[in-house]
DOGU-308394 format. One record per residue (C-alpha): residue in three letters; x, y, z; residue number from 1. Coordinates in steps of 0.1 Angstrom, whole numbers. Each point is the difference from the previous one (the first is absolute). Layout:
R_ALA_X_Y_Z_NUM
...
//
This chain:
R_MET_-157_340_25_1
R_ILE_37_2_-3_2
R_LYS_10_37_1_3
R_LYS_16_16_-31_4
R_LYS_33_5_19_5
R_LEU_2_-37_8_6
R_TRP_-6_-8_-37_7
R_GLN_30_22_-9_8
R_GLU_21_-18_26_9
R_PHE_-11_-33_-14_10
R_ILE_13_11_-34_11
R_VAL_34_9_14_12
R_VAL_3_-32_21_13
R_GLY_-11_-21_-29_14
R_ILE_25_16_-25_15
R_ILE_29_-2_24_16
R_THR_-8_-37_9_17
R_SER_-4_-9_-36_18
R_PHE_33_16_-9_19
R_LEU_18_-18_28_20
R_THR_-17_-33_-10_21
R_PHE_12_6_-36_22
R_ILE_36_5_12_23
R_ILE_1_-28_26_24
R_LEU_-16_-27_-21_25
R_GLN_20_12_-31_26
R_ILE_-32_-1_-20_27
R_TRP_17_14_-31_28
R_ASN_15_-35_-4_29
R_MET_-33_-18_4_30
R_ARG_-12_-25_-26_31
R_PHE_-37_8_6_32
R_SER_-13_-35_-6_33
R_ILE_26_-17_23_34
R_PRO_-11_2_37_35
R_LEU_24_8_27_36
R_ASN_-1_-36_11_37
R_TYR_-3_-26_-27_38
R_GLN_2_-31_22_39
R_GLY_-19_-17_29_40
R_ASP_-27_21_15_41
R_GLY_5_26_-27_42
R_LEU_-11_-25_-27_43
R_TYR_-30_-9_22_44
R_LEU_-11_36_1_45
R_GLY_4_1_-37_46
R_TYR_-23_-31_-3_47
R_ASN_-26_18_22_48
R_VAL_1_32_-21_49
R_LYS_-2_-18_-33_50
R_THR_-29_-22_14_51
R_ILE_-19_32_9_52
R_GLN_8_14_-34_53
R_GLU_-14_-31_-18_54
R_THR_-29_-10_23_55
R_GLY_-9_31_20_56
R_TRP_11_-13_34_57
R_TRP_25_-24_16_58
R_PHE_-24_-29_10_59
R_GLU_2_-23_-30_60
R_ASN_22_-4_-31_61
R_SER_-9_-24_-28_62
R_ARG_35_1_-15_63
R_VAL_19_-15_29_64
R_GLY_-5_-33_18_65
R_ALA_-7_-18_-32_66
R_PRO_-18_-22_-9_67
R_PHE_-23_16_26_68
R_ASN_0_36_13_69
R_GLY_21_18_24_70
R_THR_-19_13_31_71
R_MET_12_22_28_72
R_TYR_-30_-1_23_73
R_ASP_21_-19_26_74
R_PHE_26_28_4_75
R_SER_-17_17_29_76
R_SER_23_30_5_77
R_LEU_-6_13_-36_78
R_TYR_-36_10_8_79
R_PHE_13_26_24_80
R_ASP_22_16_-26_81
R_SER_-30_10_-21_82
R_LEU_8_37_1_83
R_ASN_34_-4_-16_84
R_PHE_-14_-25_-25_85
R_PHE_-27_25_-9_86
R_ILE_26_27_-7_87
R_LEU_20_-25_-21_88
R_LYS_-32_-9_-19_89
R_ILE_-6_37_-9_90
R_MET_36_4_-11_91
R_VAL_2_-31_-21_92
R_LEU_-32_10_-19_93
R_PHE_20_29_-14_94
R_ILE_35_-13_0_95
R_LYS_-9_-35_-14_96
R_ASN_33_-16_11_97
R_TRP_7_-18_33_98
R_GLY_37_11_3_99
R_LYS_-7_37_-8_100
R_THR_-30_-1_24_101
R_ILE_22_-13_29_102
R_ASN_26_26_-6_103
R_THR_-25_28_-2_104
R_PHE_-17_-11_33_105
R_TYR_34_-3_18_106
R_ILE_12_34_-11_107
R_PHE_-34_15_9_108
R_LEU_4_-13_36_109
R_PHE_28_25_8_110
R_PRO_-19_33_-5_111
R_ILE_-33_-13_13_112
R_THR_16_-11_32_113
R_ALA_17_34_4_114
R_LEU_-33_17_-6_115
R_THR_-20_-21_26_116
R_SER_28_6_25_117
R_HIS_1_37_-7_118
R_TYR_-38_3_3_119
R_THR_2_-18_34_120
R_MET_28_22_13_121
R_ARG_-16_32_-11_122
R_LYS_-32_-11_18_123
R_LEU_21_-4_31_124
R_ASN_12_36_-4_125
R_ILE_36_-8_-10_126
R_ASN_15_27_-22_127
R_PHE_2_-4_-38_128
R_TYR_38_-3_-2_129
R_THR_3_-27_27_130
R_SER_-30_-18_-12_131
R_MET_13_-1_-36_132
R_LEU_34_-13_10_133
R_SER_-13_-26_25_134
R_SER_-26_-13_-25_135
R_ILE_26_-4_-28_136
R_TYR_23_-17_25_137
R_PHE_-28_-24_9_138
R_THR_-8_-9_-36_139
R_PHE_37_-9_-6_140
R_LEU_3_-25_28_141
R_GLN_24_-29_-6_142
R_TYR_-30_-22_6_143
R_ARG_-16_11_-33_144
R_PHE_32_-4_-20_145
R_LEU_6_-35_12_146
R_ARG_-37_-11_-5_147
R_GLY_0_15_-35_148
R_THR_-25_-15_-24_149
R_ALA_5_-35_14_150
R_HIS_-20_9_31_151
R_MET_-18_29_-17_152
R_PHE_-30_1_24_153
R_LEU_23_3_30_154
R_SER_18_28_-18_155
R_ALA_-35_16_-2_156
R_TYR_1_14_35_157
R_TYR_-16_34_-10_158
R_LEU_-30_-4_24_159
R_ILE_22_-3_31_160
R_PRO_3_38_6_161
R_LEU_-38_4_-3_162
R_VAL_-5_-29_24_163
R_SER_24_18_25_164
R_LEU_-22_31_-3_165
R_LEU_-31_-20_8_166
R_ILE_16_-16_30_167
R_TYR_9_34_13_168
R_TRP_-36_12_-5_169
R_LEU_-13_-30_19_170
R_TYR_25_9_28_171
R_THR_-8_37_2_172
R_ASP_-35_6_-14_173
R_ASP_-29_-17_18_174
R_ASN_-24_10_-29_175
R_VAL_18_-21_-26_176
R_LEU_-20_-32_-9_177
R_THR_-24_7_29_178
R_ILE_-34_-10_-11_179
R_GLY_-26_29_2_180
R_LYS_-25_19_-20_181
R_ASP_27_24_-14_182
R_PHE_23_-29_-8_183
R_PHE_2_7_-38_184
R_HIS_3_38_6_185
R_ASN_35_-6_14_186
R_LYS_24_-2_-30_187
R_LYS_25_-20_21_188
R_ASN_-26_-28_3_189
R_ILE_-5_-2_-38_190
R_PHE_38_1_-5_191
R_SER_4_-28_26_192
R_ILE_-26_-23_-15_193
R_VAL_15_4_-35_194
R_LEU_35_-6_13_195
R_LEU_-10_-31_20_196
R_ILE_-17_-15_-31_197
R_LEU_31_7_-22_198
R_LEU_23_-13_28_199
R_SER_-19_-33_1_200
R_LEU_7_-4_-37_201
R_SER_36_10_0_202
R_GLY_17_-30_15_203
R_ILE_-5_-24_29_204
R_TYR_32_10_18_205
R_TYR_-6_38_1_206
R_THR_-36_-6_10_207
R_PHE_10_-23_28_208
R_PHE_27_24_13_209
R_SER_-25_29_-2_210
R_CYS_-26_-19_20_211
R_PHE_27_-8_26_212
R_PHE_8_37_4_213
R_VAL_-37_9_2_214
R_ILE_-3_-25_29_215
R_VAL_30_17_17_216
R_VAL_-18_33_-1_217
R_PHE_-31_-16_14_218
R_LEU_20_-14_29_219
R_ILE_17_34_7_220
R_LYS_-33_18_1_221
R_VAL_-23_-24_17_222
R_ASN_-12_5_35_223
R_ARG_-32_-10_20_224
R_HIS_-17_33_-10_225
R_ASN_4_-2_-38_226
R_ILE_2_-37_-7_227
R_LYS_-34_-3_-17_228
R_GLN_5_30_-22_229
R_LEU_35_-12_-10_230
R_LEU_-13_-35_-7_231
R_LYS_-26_13_-24_232
R_LYS_27_21_-18_233
R_PHE_24_-28_-4_234
R_VAL_-26_-26_-8_235
R_LEU_-11_23_-28_236
R_SER_37_2_-13_237
R_PHE_5_-37_0_238
R_SER_-35_-6_-14_239
R_ILE_8_21_-30_240
R_ILE_33_-19_-5_241
R_GLY_-16_-34_6_242
R_ILE_-30_6_-23_243
R_THR_22_13_-28_244
R_MET_23_-30_3_245
R_PHE_-29_-24_1_246
R_LEU_-16_15_-31_247
R_ALA_33_-2_-18_248
R_TYR_4_-37_10_249
R_ILE_-35_-11_-11_250
R_PRO_13_-15_-33_251
R_ALA_23_-23_19_252
R_ILE_-28_-11_23_253
R_LEU_-23_-8_-29_254
R_TYR_28_-18_-19_255
R_LYS_8_-22_30_256
R_LEU_-37_-8_6_257
R_LYS_-2_-11_-36_258
R_VAL_32_-21_-4_259
R_GLY_11_-6_36_260
R_ILE_29_10_22_261
R_ASN_35_-3_-15_262
R_GLU_21_-22_23_263
R_GLU_32_13_-16_264
R_SER_-5_37_4_265
R_PRO_31_16_14_266
R_LEU_3_-3_38_267
R_ARG_19_23_24_268
R_TYR_17_-13_31_269
R_VAL_8_16_33_270
R_SER_37_-6_-6_271
R_GLU_-1_24_-30_272
R_THR_-9_29_23_273
R_GLU_34_-4_16_274
R_PHE_18_-2_-34_275
R_TYR_-18_30_-13_276
R_ALA_-1_19_33_277
R_LEU_12_36_4_278
R_ARG_35_2_13_279
R_ILE_8_33_16_280
R_SER_36_-1_-11_281
R_ARG_-10_0_-36_282
R_LEU_-18_33_4_283
R_PHE_34_16_5_284
R_ILE_24_-18_-24_285
R_SER_7_20_-31_286
R_GLN_16_-14_-31_287
R_LYS_20_32_-1_288
R_LEU_20_-12_30_289
R_PHE_20_-20_-25_290
R_TYR_13_32_-15_291
R_LEU_19_9_31_292
R_LYS_37_-7_3_293
R_GLY_22_-8_30_294
R_GLN_8_-29_23_295
R_TYR_-30_5_22_296
R_PHE_-25_2_-29_297
R_GLU_15_-31_-16_298
R_LYS_-7_-18_32_299
R_VAL_-36_14_1_300
R_GLN_-5_-11_-36_301
R_LYS_12_-35_7_302
R_ASN_-24_-2_30_303
R_ILE_-29_12_-22_304
R_LEU_7_-26_-27_305
R_ASN_2_-27_26_306
R_TYR_-33_11_14_307
R_LEU_-17_3_-34_308
R_ASN_12_-35_-10_309
R_PHE_-16_-14_31_310
R_LEU_-33_16_-12_311
R_LYS_5_-10_-36_312
R_ASN_-31_0_-22_313
R_SER_-20_20_25_314
R_GLU_-14_32_-15_315
R_GLY_23_26_16_316
R_MET_-16_32_-13_317
R_GLU_-6_18_33_318
R_TYR_27_27_0_319
R_LEU_-16_33_11_320
R_GLY_26_25_-12_321
R_ILE_19_26_20_322
R_ILE_-30_24_7_323
R_ALA_-24_-27_10_324
R_ILE_27_-16_22_325
R_ILE_4_33_18_326
R_GLY_-38_1_3_327
R_PHE_0_-36_14_328
R_PHE_24_8_28_329
R_TYR_-19_33_7_330
R_LEU_-33_-19_4_331
R_LEU_17_-25_24_332
R_TRP_13_30_20_333
R_VAL_-35_15_1_334
R_LEU_-14_-33_13_335
R_LEU_27_-4_27_336
R_LYS_0_35_15_337
R_ARG_-25_7_27_338
R_LYS_-15_32_-14_339
R_LYS_-20_-3_-32_340
R_GLU_5_23_-29_341
R_ASP_-24_29_-5_342
R_ASN_-8_-12_-35_343
R_GLU_-26_-28_2_344
R_LEU_11_-14_-34_345
R_ILE_35_-6_12_346
R_ASN_-13_-19_31_347
R_LEU_-22_-21_-22_348
R_LEU_28_-8_-25_349
R_ALA_22_-11_29_350
R_ILE_-26_-25_10_351
R_LEU_-7_-12_-35_352
R_ASN_37_-4_-6_353
R_ILE_6_-23_30_354
R_THR_-32_-20_-4_355
R_GLY_8_-6_-37_356
R_ILE_34_-13_11_357
R_LEU_-15_-23_26_358
R_LEU_-25_-14_-25_359
R_ALA_26_-7_-28_360
R_VAL_32_-8_17_361
R_ALA_12_-36_1_362
R_SER_-19_-20_26_363
R_GLY_-22_30_6_364
R_PHE_-38_4_1_365
R_GLY_-2_-9_-37_366
R_THR_13_-34_8_367
R_MET_-26_-3_28_368
R_PHE_-27_10_-25_369
R_ALA_12_-27_-24_370
R_ILE_-1_-26_28_371
R_PHE_-34_9_15_372
R_VAL_-19_15_-30_373
R_SER_16_-6_-35_374
R_PRO_34_-3_-16_375
R_GLN_-13_14_-33_376
R_ILE_17_33_8_377
R_ARG_36_-9_1_378
R_ALA_23_28_-13_379
R_TYR_-2_24_29_380
R_ASN_32_17_-12_381
R_ARG_-23_18_-25_382
R_ILE_-11_22_29_383
R_SER_33_19_-4_384
R_VAL_-16_24_-26_385
R_PHE_-25_11_27_386
R_ILE_28_4_26_387
R_ALA_19_21_-26_388
R_TYR_-29_23_-5_389
R_PHE_-6_5_37_390
R_CYS_36_9_5_391
R_ILE_1_23_-30_392
R_LEU_-31_18_13_393
R_ALA_16_4_34_394
R_ILE_31_16_-15_395
R_SER_-21_22_-23_396
R_ILE_-18_14_30_397
R_LYS_33_8_17_398
R_ILE_14_16_-31_399
R_ASP_-32_20_-4_400
R_ASN_4_13_35_401
R_LEU_37_7_-6_402
R_LEU_-8_21_-31_403
R_LYS_-25_21_20_404
R_GLU_26_8_27_405
R_LYS_32_5_-19_406
R_ASN_13_20_-30_407
R_LYS_-15_-17_-30_408
R_LYS_27_11_-24_409
R_THR_26_-19_20_410
R_TRP_-20_-32_6_411
R_TYR_-17_-5_-34_412
R_PRO_31_-9_-20_413
R_LEU_13_-22_29_414
R_ILE_-33_-19_1_415
R_LEU_0_-4_-38_416
R_VAL_35_-15_1_417
R_LEU_-10_-24_28_418
R_PHE_-31_-12_-20_419
R_LEU_19_-4_-33_420
R_PHE_28_-19_18_421
R_SER_-26_-22_17_422
R_ILE_-18_-7_-33_423
R_TRP_34_-10_-16_424
R_ASP_6_-22_30_425
R_GLN_-33_-18_-7_426
R_ILE_9_-9_-35_427
R_PRO_13_-36_1_428
R_SER_36_-2_-13_429
R_SER_3_-38_-2_430
R_SER_-34_-8_-17_431
R_LYS_-11_5_-36_432
R_ILE_-28_25_3_433
R_THR_3_23_-30_434
R_TYR_-13_-3_-36_435
R_THR_36_0_-12_436
R_ASP_5_-31_20_437
R_SER_-31_-17_-11_438
R_SER_6_8_-37_439
R_GLN_35_-14_2_440
R_LYS_-10_-30_20_441
R_TYR_-31_-11_-18_442
R_LYS_2_14_-36_443
R_LYS_16_-30_-16_444
R_GLU_-21_-25_19_445
R_PHE_-32_20_-6_446
R_ASP_6_4_-37_447
R_SER_10_-37_-3_448
R_ASP_-32_-11_18_449
R_LYS_-22_22_-21_450
R_THR_14_-11_-33_451
R_PHE_-2_-36_11_452
R_ILE_-36_2_10_453
R_LEU_-11_19_-30_454
R_LYS_16_-26_-22_455
R_ILE_-19_-28_18_456
R_GLU_-32_19_-5_457
R_LYS_7_4_-37_458
R_ILE_6_-37_-3_459
R_LEU_-30_-12_19_460
R_GLY_-25_28_-9_461
R_LYS_-31_10_20_462
R_ASP_-8_-36_10_463
R_GLY_34_-6_17_464
R_MET_1_-18_33_465
R_VAL_34_-5_16_466
R_PHE_10_-24_27_467
R_GLN_27_14_23_468
R_LEU_28_-19_17_469
R_PRO_10_-3_27_470
R_TYR_-32_-5_19_471
R_PHE_0_30_25_472
R_LYS_-26_5_26_473
R_PHE_-17_34_1_474
R_PRO_1_22_21_475
R_GLU_29_3_26_476
R_THR_21_-30_-7_477
R_GLY_36_12_1_478
R_ASN_27_-8_-25_479
R_ILE_6_-32_-20_480
R_LYS_37_1_-4_481
R_ASP_6_34_-18_482
R_LEU_-36_4_-11_483
R_GLY_-18_24_22_484
R_ASP_-37_4_9_485
R_TYR_-22_13_-27_486
R_GLU_26_-1_-28_487
R_LEU_-23_-23_-20_488
R_PHE_-24_29_-4_489
R_LYS_23_14_-26_490
R_GLY_-18_-20_-27_491
R_TYR_-33_16_10_492
R_LEU_14_35_3_493
R_PHE_13_2_-35_494
R_SER_-28_-18_-18_495
R_GLU_-35_11_-10_496
R_ASN_-18_-33_-8_497
R_ILE_20_-30_11_498
R_LYS_-12_-20_31_499
R_TRP_27_-11_25_500
R_SER_0_-29_25_501
R_TYR_16_20_28_502
R_GLY_-21_21_23_503
R_GLY_-27_-24_13_504
R_TYR_-4_7_37_505
R_LYS_15_-28_20_506
R_GLY_-26_-25_13_507
R_ARG_-25_9_-27_508
R_GLU_-8_-21_-31_509
R_SER_25_15_-24_510
R_ASP_29_-4_25_511
R_LEU_-11_-35_9_512
R_TRP_-3_-10_-36_513
R_ASN_35_14_-9_514
R_ARG_15_-16_31_515
R_TYR_-13_-34_-10_516
R_ILE_10_3_-37_517
R_VAL_37_8_8_518
R_SER_2_-31_23_519
R_LEU_-5_-22_-31_520
R_PRO_28_-14_-22_521
R_ILE_10_25_-27_522
R_ASN_-16_-20_-28_523
R_GLU_-33_-3_18_524
R_MET_1_36_11_525
R_LEU_5_11_-37_526
R_GLU_-29_-21_-12_527
R_LYS_-24_13_27_528
R_ILE_8_37_-4_529
R_SER_-3_-3_-38_530
R_ILE_-34_-17_3_531
R_ALA_-10_27_26_532
R_GLY_7_27_-26_533
R_PHE_35_12_6_534
R_ASN_21_6_-31_535
R_GLY_33_12_14_536
R_ILE_24_-5_30_537
R_TYR_18_29_16_538
R_ILE_30_-9_22_539
R_ASP_20_23_23_540
R_LYS_35_-15_2_541
R_LYS_8_19_32_542
R_ALA_-20_-27_20_543
R_TYR_23_-28_-12_544
R_THR_36_-11_3_545
R_VAL_18_-4_-34_546
R_ASP_-4_-38_3_547
R_GLU_-37_2_10_548
R_TYR_-9_23_-29_549
R_THR_21_-20_-26_550
R_LYS_-18_-31_10_551
R_LEU_-35_17_-2_552
R_GLU_8_16_-33_553
R_ASN_12_-33_-16_554
R_GLU_-31_-19_13_555
R_ILE_-23_26_-15_556
R_LYS_19_2_-33_557
R_ASN_0_-38_-4_558
R_ILE_-38_-2_5_559
R_ILE_-13_30_-20_560
R_LYS_28_1_-27_561
R_GLU_3_38_2_562
R_GLU_29_23_7_563
R_ALA_-2_26_28_564
R_TYR_-3_38_-6_565
R_VAL_22_17_25_566
R_SER_-2_36_13_567
R_ASP_28_25_-8_568
R_ASP_14_-2_35_569
R_LYS_-1_-39_-1_570
R_LYS_-22_-2_32_571
R_LEU_-34_-8_-15_572
R_VAL_-8_-29_-24_573
R_PHE_-31_-8_-20_574
R_PHE_-11_-32_-17_575
R_ASN_-27_1_-27_576
R_LEU_-25_-29_7_577
R_MET_-24_7_-29_578
R_ASN_13_-28_-23_579
R_PHE_3_-25_29_580
R_SER_-34_9_13_581
R_ASN_-17_-3_-35_582
R_SER_16_-34_-6_583
R_LEU_-10_-12_34_584
R_LYS_-36_12_-4_585
R_ASN_-3_-17_-34_586
R_LYS_2_-34_18_587
R_TYR_-34_7_16_588
R_SER_-34_4_-15_589
R_GLU_-18_33_8_590
R_GLU_-21_-17_27_591
R_GLN_30_-18_15_592
R_LEU_20_32_1_593
R_LYS_-28_18_18_594
R_GLU_-3_-28_25_595
R_GLU_38_-2_7_596
R_LYS_2_38_4_597
R_ASN_-29_-1_23_598
R_ARG_16_-27_21_599
R_ILE_34_19_2_600
R_LEU_-16_33_10_601
R_LYS_-25_-12_25_602
R_ILE_21_-19_25_603
R_LEU_17_21_27_604
R_ILE_23_-13_27_605
R_SER_11_19_31_606
R_PHE_24_-10_28_607
R_ASN_-7_14_34_608
R_GLY_26_-9_27_609
R_PHE_26_-11_-25_610
R_TYR_29_24_-5_611
R_GLU_14_10_-34_612
R_VAL_21_-23_-20_613
R_GLU_37_1_8_614
R_GLN_28_-13_-22_615
R_LEU_37_-9_3_616
R_GLU_15_-13_-32_617
R_ASN_-23_-29_-11_618
R_ARG_-18_-3_33_619
R_LYS_-34_17_4_620
R_TRP_-21_-1_32_621
R_ARG_-27_19_19_622
R_TRP_-5_0_38_623
R_MET_-33_-8_17_624
R_ARG_-14_15_31_625
R_LYS_-16_-21_27_626
R_ASN_-34_3_-17_627
R_SER_-3_7_-37_628
R_VAL_-26_-2_-27_629
R_ILE_-1_-4_-38_630
R_THR_-31_13_-16_631
R_VAL_-10_-12_-35_632
R_GLU_-28_20_-15_633
R_ASN_-16_-18_-29_634
R_LYS_-21_22_-23_635
R_THR_-4_-26_-28_636
R_ASN_-31_-20_-6_637
R_GLY_15_-33_13_638
R_SER_23_-15_25_639
R_ILE_38_-4_-4_640
R_ASN_28_-18_17_641
R_TYR_25_21_19_642
R_ILE_33_-19_4_643
R_LEU_27_11_25_644
R_LYS_34_-17_2_645
R_SER_28_10_24_646
R_THR_26_-13_24_647
R_VAL_-7_13_35_648
R_PHE_26_5_27_649
R_SER_1_11_36_650
R_GLU_32_11_15_651
R_TYR_0_-27_27_652
R_PRO_8_-37_1_653
R_ASP_-31_-9_21_654
R_ASN_-32_-8_-19_655
R_SER_-28_26_-1_656
R_GLU_-33_-1_-17_657
R_LEU_-12_19_-30_658
R_ILE_-38_-2_-3_659
R_VAL_-17_8_-34_660
R_GLU_-37_6_2_661
R_PHE_-24_3_-30_662
R_ASN_-38_-3_-1_663
R_GLY_0_-13_36_664
R_LYS_25_-28_-7_665
R_LYS_34_0_17_666
R_GLU_33_-16_-10_667
R_LYS_30_-2_24_668
R_TYR_36_-1_-11_669
R_LEU_31_-5_21_670
R_ILE_26_27_-6_671
R_ASN_37_3_12_672
R_ASN_32_15_-13_673
R_LYS_5_-29_-25_674
R_GLY_-30_11_-21_675
R_THR_-33_-16_-9_676
R_GLU_-14_-2_-35_677
R_LEU_-34_14_-5_678
R_ASN_-22_-9_-30_679
R_LEU_-34_15_6_680
R_SER_-30_1_-23_681
R_PHE_-33_18_7_682
R_ASN_-32_1_-20_683
R_ILE_-9_37_-2_684
R_GLY_-36_8_-6_685
R_ARG_-14_34_-10_686
R_GLY_5_29_23_687
R_LYS_26_4_27_688
R_ASN_17_-31_13_689
R_ILE_22_2_31_690
R_ILE_29_-24_7_691
R_LYS_12_4_36_692
R_PHE_35_-9_12_693
R_TYR_10_0_37_694
R_THR_29_-15_19_695
R_ASN_11_-7_36_696
R_SER_37_4_-10_697
R_LYS_22_23_21_698
R_ARG_6_34_-14_699
R_VAL_33_5_-17_700
R_ASN_24_22_19_701
R_SER_6_25_-28_702
R_ASP_12_31_20_703
R_PRO_4_28_-12_704
R_ASP_-26_-10_-27_705
R_PRO_-34_9_16_706
R_ARG_-20_-24_-21_707
R_GLU_-19_-29_15_708
R_LEU_18_-30_-17_709
R_TYR_-12_-35_7_710
R_LEU_2_-23_-31_711
R_ARG_20_4_-32_712
R_PHE_-16_-10_-33_713
R_GLU_27_-7_-26_714
R_ASN_-5_-2_-38_715
R_MET_-38_6_3_716
R_GLU_-18_-9_-32_717
R_VAL_-36_9_-7_718
R_LYS_-21_-14_-29_719
R_LEU_-36_3_-11_720
R_GLU_-16_-29_-19_721
R_LYS_-35_-6_-14_722
//
């Protein structure tokens, strides 16, 4: 049990950390329902929280991905965030609002991190004063401020101190996780098992880095006399992690066995490990350097800006802070000097520090892991939070020793000033990280969006189903002009009953259906979505130029004979399709309408090996790889004709062949840079029908574009006929 004195210390540390959190985040200006980040990944987190609130968990959502359901089974990394999702689930049960829940969780992270760190340091016999200041310093890392609620689960690094404690036990205590008859009589073993289970469910990155450091300890300790015993201990550690992660991942396995592998699931590439690698220089570059005046500092600032522009769009959140920087150089000195320190923890931290650098630095062992094992772990810069804690621990030990040897009355205030200054140094000066900032930045947009969506829900009622434009792949797509990832979730976040077209996982039936529908001419698209059950259109104007949107709006108005309802901030537009839909449906008998709806909903088309549509003014095209496939899945009761028209170009004057294969039959077409007209028709039977395309054309020299470009399909038209 935790001793009474430690509970009292927890209360003190918790109160001080909460007070500083209140001041630093300027919580008094918080609009509780507006999250700190109301864009991009912040909206995606909001979607997950609201999905958990409405459905119980994040796997499925019947109100997105219309006319089907939104599913998240393919998003592998989320299974290993289950601990944080569970905490959010408990919170949202009582708070009953996605924005308020996100804010509560984020604020909660600061004191809980300070408490886990304080517990760790006290277990390592560091005095209360030093432990408290060091733990508070760790909780206010720049890393957390810059991650914010956009990368909430990376901000949730509260288990790292406890993992560090476990690593130290594995290094110094041969009884920890050693299998024997008294195994469960050892409290450290119970603590370790629980921690490893929680770690496995607290994020794939922190689990991966923790496993790496456990392997480092194994390599330090192993020799020919103890290798069997150590192997059993470390196999047990990884078995606990592996089994927990496997159990968490079972829903994904069952889903894929049922519906098949998703060919469009996000892929990671080895090159990304370089872009998101740790760069040692960024551990030391403080934003506060731009406060300094003088000719020399102006030169330094100019050099920093030049460097940061070169690494534009990389994460750049690695800064350690003054105290951890001192610890970093101290651990390097410990490593380089011949005589080891008397303190075993210091020696261990020195090794963990340098091995962490070697793993994560650009072109380091992380890149080798990506090449030879898997590139799924790509953002190695995120190890900086481990490095920060190792360095803080090292300095804490030295300060602890200092206070034992010197006059405490002299050193206590000096140490307090150093820590307070270092915390101030960690608070980003050029980033919007406070609730004052978020309220000022998002209040108008948030209120406008909420009013707009509530008005739509009032118009459409409980049976509302809204088609959203532009078509936007989910997840991880990037911007479409000024429209960012996940912004189309706003409709779902502010409504209670309406179904929305956005949110179908890319490559699955909802996404494929929406992708096909938006490829049609506007009049045909409006007819099909109306028959499918949609009774409104939601458009985000940020995805269009003025001319593009004006043309789209005029086309819709001319067809449906309705005026647009526009949000207060003029960014969102809604068209009511109810009158148009009713008049269209009146042209069909009940049986005909059912048959037509069935045909519209039960034909899915996917392109594998064709890149996304690109556009320049009135030209539209998509590139093909050397080998590509179009899959048409027919779930209707009969066969249909699939018609594809396009002009196909290579980039070379010499003729090359395009071979189209369907049902064992091959057709050859000669392609060059002058273009060849294709007019293909395929009889599509029930089930999956695969149309193969392959070419012997030379690859286009598209450097620096890394894509495999061979043939260009211009003005591609797709039609389905009975």
